N, C-alpha and C positions, 0 to 999 in steps of 0.2 A: 504494500500500500504506500509506504513512504517513498520507495523507488519510483513508483508511478507518478506521484506528486512532483518529485524532483524532475522527472522527465518532462512533464507538462510545463513546469516552470522554465526549464531550459529552452524548450521549443518556443514558448511565448516570448521569452527574453530575446532569443535569436531573431525572431520575426520583428519584434519591436526595434531592435538595434539596426536591422537592415532598413526598416521603414524610416527611422530617424536619419540615418545616413543619407538616403536618397532625398528626403525632404529638405535637409539643410544644404545639400549639394545644389539643388535647383534654386534655392533662395540666394545662393552665393553669400551666405552670412560669414562675417569675419569676427574673430574674437580678439580684439586689440586691447589687451589689458596692461601690457608693459609700457614703460615710458617711451621707449623707441617706437613701438608700434603705434601708440596714440599720436605721437608727434608726427610721424611719417604720414599717418592717415589724414590728419588735419592739413598737412601740406599738400597732399595729393588731391583732396576734394575741392580745393580753391582754384580759381582761374590762374593758369600758369603763364608768367611773362618771363622774358629773357633780356638781360642787360646787353648792351653792345659788346662789353668785354667778354661776357659769356658766349655770345654768338661767334665772336672772332676766334676764341679758343676752341670752340666746337668745330669750326671749319678747319682750323689749323691741324688739329689732332684727330679729325674724322670721328667725332663723338656725335651721334645722332640723338633725336628725342626719345627713341626707344631705349637707348642706354641710360638716359636721364631718368626715364620712367622706371626702369629696372632698379636703379639705385634708390629712387624714392619709394619703391615697394619693399625692398628687403635690405636696405643699407643700414649702417650703424650711425646713430647720432652721437657725436662727441660733445657732451654737455660741458666739458671743461673748456672747450674752444668756442662755445656758443654763448649767446646773450639772450637767454630764454625769457627773462623778465623785462627786457627793454621795451619801452613804450614809445610810439604807438605800434611799432613793428618788431616782433621778436626775430632774432637772427640765429641760424643754426648751421653747424658744420657737420656735413654728412659724408661718410666715406662708403665706397662700394665694397662689395664682397666678391669672393672668388675671382673670376676673370676680370672684374672691374675694380679690383682692389687698388689699382693705381690711379683711379679717378675719384676726386673729391668735389663736393659742391658746397658753396656758401650761399645759403638761401635766406631770404627775408620774407617772413610770413606776416602779412597784414590782415585786416578784418575780412576783406573780400578777395584779395589776390595773394599770390605767391610769386616772388621774383627770384629767379636764379641769378644771383649777383656775379658769382665767379664759378668757373669750372677749372679745377686744378688737376693737371695730369702730371704724374711723377715719372 
């Protein structure tokens, strides 16, 4: 009797887990709880602008907007080099990961826009 109940429980749990997996996958929900993830998300959702300096560097080193978006999606925010509490626009230093680890961004986040101020290629 106990084995039967455990079997029903495991079958129901498995079906529920699969259902939740597909439900959340279709909603494209993200769970941005860390400091880096929250900061990068708020930068990504605002209108993105590029300074002339950033545009010139991007042309010179062949850095396109896809690479910038990749860094803004999974980069590391260096809070020691950032001015997160600066008013009216906070400034963040973001470094890329893996194949983009030699590219860093200096980003200014205002109320409605995000400006890529500098693109630094090492």
